[in-house]
C-alpha positions, 0 to 999 in steps of 0.5 A, spaced: 912 382 590 913 378 584 910 371 582 912 366 577 907 362 573 909 356 569 907 359 563 913 364 564 908 370 564 910 375 569 904 378 572 904 383 578 899 381 584 894 387 582 894 384 575 892 377 578 887 380 582 884 384 576 884 377 572 880 374 577 875 379 578 874 379 570 874 371 570 869 372 575 865 377 571 865 373 565 862 367 569 857 371 571 855 374 564 853 366 562 848 367 567 844 373 565 841 369 559 834 372 561 836 378 564 834 384 560 840 388 562 845 382 560 847 386 554 849 392 558 852 388 563 856 384 558 859 391 555 860 393 562 864 387 563 868 388 557 869 395 558 872 394 565 877 389 563 879 393 557 880 399 562 884 395 567 889 392 562 890 399 559 891 402 566 896 398 568 900 399 561 900 391 559 898 388 553 897 380 552 897 378 559 891 374 560 891 366 558 888 363 552 882 361 557 881 369 557 881 369 550 876 364 549 872 367 554 872 374 551 870 370 544 864 367 548 863 374 551 863 377 544 858 372 541 853 373 546 854 381 545 852 380 538 845 376 540 839 380 540 836 381 547 829 382 550 828 389 552 822 391 556 818 393 550 819 386 547 818 382 553 812 377 553 806 380 556 801 376 561 796 373 556 790 377 561 794 383 560 794 382 552 787 381 552 785 387 556 789 391 552 786 388 545 779 389 548 781 396 550 784 397 543 778 394 539 773 399 543 777 405 541 777 403 534 769 402 534 768 408 538 772 412 533 769 408 527 762 410 529 764 417 530 766 417 523 760 414 520 756 419 524 760 425 521 759 422 514 752 421 515 751 428 517 755 431 511 752 427 506 745 427 509 744 419 509 739 420 515 734 423 510 728 420 507 729 418 500 725 420 494 721 415 489 727 415 484 732 413 490 735 419 491 736 422 498 733 428 500 736 435 501 735 438 508 730 443 506 726 437 502 726 433 509 724 439 513 718 440 508 716 432 508 716 432 516 712 438 516 707 435 511 707 429 515 705 433 522 699 436 518 697 430 515 696 427 522 693 433 525 688 434 519 686 426 519 685 426 527 681 433 526 676 430 521 675 423 525 673 426 531 667 430 527 665 423 524 665 419 531 661 425 535 656 425 529 653 419 530 651 417 523 649 425 521 655 426 517 658 423 511 666 423 509 671 425 511 674 428 505 681 431 504 685 435 500 692 433 498 699 436 497 704 432 494 711 432 498 718 432 495 718 424 497 713 423 492 707 421 497 701 425 498 699 428 505 692 431 507 693 438 508 685 440 509 679 436 510 671 436 511 665 432 513 658 433 511 653 434 517 645 434 516 643 440 519 636 440 517 630 440 521 626 434 523 618 434 523 617 436 530 621 441 534 623 436 540 626 432 534 630 438 531 632 440 538 635 433 539 638 433 532 642 440 533 645 438 540 648 432 536 650 437 531 653 442 536 657 436 539 660 434 533 662 441 531 666 442 537 669 435 538 676 436 535 681 439 540 681 445 536 675 447 532 676 451 526 672 457 525 667 453 520 666 448 526 664 454 531 660 457 525 656 450 524 655 450 532 652 457 532 647 455 527 645 449 530 644 453 537 640 458 533 635 452 530 634 450 537 632 457 539 627 457 534 625 450 535 623 452 542 620 458 540 615 454 536 614 449 541 612 455 546 607 457 540 604 451 539 603 450 546 599 457 547 595 455 541 592 449 544 591 453 550 587 458 546 583 453 542 581 450 549 578 456 552 574 458 545 571 452 546 568 453 553 566 460 551 562 458 545 558 452 549 556 457 555 553 462 550 549 457 546 546 454 553 543 461 555 539 462 548 536 455 549 534 457 556 530 464 554 527 460 548 524 455 553 521 460 558 517 464 552 514 458 550 511 457 557 508 464 559 500 465 559 497 468 553 493 475 554 488 477 549 490 484 546 484 489 548 481 493 542 483 499 540 477 503 542 476 500 549 477 504 556 477 498 561 482 492 562 480 485 564 483 481 569 482 474 569 483 468 575 
């Protein structure tokens, strides 16, 4: 069946239908401004119209309005369209992504700084001239610091327990790679002389022993001093015992002396009180009795 229009353009029913479909699709394109797939739709619409016109083998069969629509279609196709990648995101989502990115950057920066510090040795102490010590020098300084603390704690324990018998402490120092002096040895002087009585000597030596054993780990010299103080205590106790025995002997001697002197006096007194008898003559043969 044929239709005749006022423009003297002869079209078949199929062509008319295709034109209507195309016009409808072009109309729909104008509504796709915010559609991320609009470009694809527009292109598909243009391809669809072209393919159908070529299939029918006819050219220049559309009206002047169709040409205007196609021109508008091409103008729209030339505009940049928003894609999934360029879509505006939710502000909260953008903020969350930004925060996560900052955290990642911060962690990466921190790890990099730690690596740099480890490589350059910036965690080590500095020398007097401001230079950073090497790992070997830092190890030496750490050892000296530990020794310094140990020595001073040891000697302070002696001083506290001595209770005035000791003087000091006196330290031996070693200079470290950092230019500082560290105590590596030390001692205190303690009075171990005997007192004027065995009792006082014993009390003093007991304090000496306490001071010698005060540190957590007494040295060999500390144990030697303690042993000498124990020996002094033994000698003082022996002296006390001897003095006690001497006093007992003195008391016993005094008692015996008094007893002997008393007996001699009594004998003399008896002799003085006895009656006198005349001695007979040498040539007399009789003895006289008296009443």
